[in-house]
N, C-alpha and C positions, 0 to 999 in steps of 0.2 A: 941927343941923349947918349951918354956913354954906355958901353956894355955893362960896366959895373952897376950903373944906376938902373938899367933895364932889368938886370938880374935881381936887384933888390925889390923892384916893383912888380915883378912877374908873378904868375900863378903859383900857388902853394899847395896844389893838389897832392895828396898822399903824405903830406907832412903832418905829424901829430903834434899839435901845439899843446903847451902845458894845460890850457883851459879845457881842451878836448879830452884829455886822458881820463879824468874822473868820470865824465859822462859815458865814455866807452866802457870803462870798468863796471859801472853801475848797470849798463845795458847787458853786458855779458853775464854778470851775476844774476840779474833778473831773469834772463833767458834760461840759465841753468836751474834756477828755482822752479820755474814753470815746468820745465822738462821733468824735474824730480817729482813734482806734485802729480803730473800726469802719470808717471810710472807708478807712483804710490796708489793712485786711483785704481789702476787696472790690476795691480798686484795684491793690494791689501783691502781696498774698500769695495770694489766690484769685480772680483776675479772671475774668470771663466771656470766653471766647474762642471763635472759630469753629473748626469742623473744617477741617483742611487741604483745599485744593481744587487742581486742576491750575492751574499758573501758568507764566509765561514764564521765571521765574528764582527761585531760592532765595537770599536774601541773608542772610548771617550777620554780625551787627554785631560790632564790635570789643570786646575785653575778655572775660574769663572764657571763653577759647576751649576750655579743657578740658571745659567744661560745654556750651557752645553749638555747637561744631563737630560733635560726635557727633549732635546733633539735626538739624543741617543735612544730614549724610551720610545719616541715616536717612530723611529726606524725599526726598533725591535717589535713594537706592536703591529707594524705593517708587514712583518714577516720577512724582513730582509736578511736576517741571520738568526741562528738558534741560541746565540749567547751574546750578552753584552759585557764588555770588559772595561773595568774602571781603573784609572791611575789613582792610586792612594798616596797622597802627599802629606796628609796631616797638617794642612795649612789653612788659614782662615778663608781664603778664596775658594777652597775645595771642600768646604765643610759638608755640603750636601752629598757629594760622592763618597767622602770618607765615612759618613754616617751609614750609607748604604752598604759599605764594606764591613762595618763593625758587627760581628756576630751573625753575618748573613749565612744562610744554609742553602739557598736556592742554587740549583745546578745551572740556572739561566744567567747567573752573575758570577763573573770571575774578577778578582782584583789582583793588582800587582803593585809593588813598591819599586819605583825606578832607583837605580844605584846612585844617581844624582838627580836632584829635584830641578831638572832642566829639560828642555826639549831634546837635547842630545842624549841625556840619560834615559828618557822615555823611549827614544828611537832604539837604543840598544836593548832595552827590556822587551820591547815589542818584537824585535828581530828574534830574540831567544825564545819568546813565548810562541811565536808563529812557527818556528822550527820544531819546538817540542810538541805542538799540537797538530803538526802537519797541515797548517792552514795554507791555502793557495791564494785566497783573496780576502782582504779586510776592508771594512768601511771605517774610516777614521774621522771622528767628530771633533772639531775644534772651531774656535772663533774665526770669522771671515778674515781678519787681519793676520791670523796665524797660519793660514792654510799653506802658503808658499814655503815658509821655513819648515813647518812640520813635515810636509811631503818630501822636501829635499832631504831632511835628516833621516827619515825612515827609509827612503830609497837608497841612501848611502850605506845603510846597515843591513838591508834584507832584500832578497829577490822576490818576496811576496808581492802580489799585485795589489797596489794601494789605490783606493778610490776615496777621495776626500769628500766629506759631507759637512758643509758649513753651518754654524749657528750664528745668529745675527745679534751683535751687541747693540745696545742703545747708548750711543756716545754723542756728546756734543762736539763742536768743532775743535775745541782745545784738546779734548781727549783723543780725538782722531789724529790730530797733529802730533801728539806725543807718541802714539802708536806708529805713525809713519816713520818717525825718527828711529824709534827702537827697532822696528822690524827691518828697516833698511840696513842698519848696522849689522844686525844679527844675521840677516840673509846673506849679506856680503861675506861675513865671517864664515858661514857654512861652506862657501866655495873655497876660501883660503885654508880653513882648517876643518876638514870633513868630520862628521860625527863618528864615522867608522872608516878605517883605511880600506877595508874590503867588506863587501856584503856577506852576511851569513846565508849560505845556500839553504834553500828549503828542501 
């Protein structure tokens, strides 16, 4: 057998044939999807959270108020803070909290309107409110999937000690998948474009 014939019939280890390339690409994409889902599970579905601790205020972020507001009231009733603070957004998803702010006279309830109806806007408003009220620690209530982004934004804007207190949404698989996508993009954006360039000192 000539050398050229032997070379043609020899082993092909390490050579990517055209038929093998699509299989390898699918395998790589599948592995990345699995890793992303695992990250989403720990960041948005089952995040590690601290136990509630006494604070100067309980702040309930806007949106999903049917879910978040009862959690805020529960913490207030348990004596974790002397005041409950509501984000007033005048939006359908926040109707219950907005109603509580309308015409309220109780000293135990404070309301604020964020400059932008976003988590970034709420973070800026919370930083200013915390500084004005000389708060040192706040309990922040929001949905489980929103904890990581909200905490990141608030800590970019303020030096106040932030303790997150989750409320638990009742979602199906499709709703959770949508939240995974939305929060992944928004959390990444919070690192690229911080909510505040420098935190507001307390």
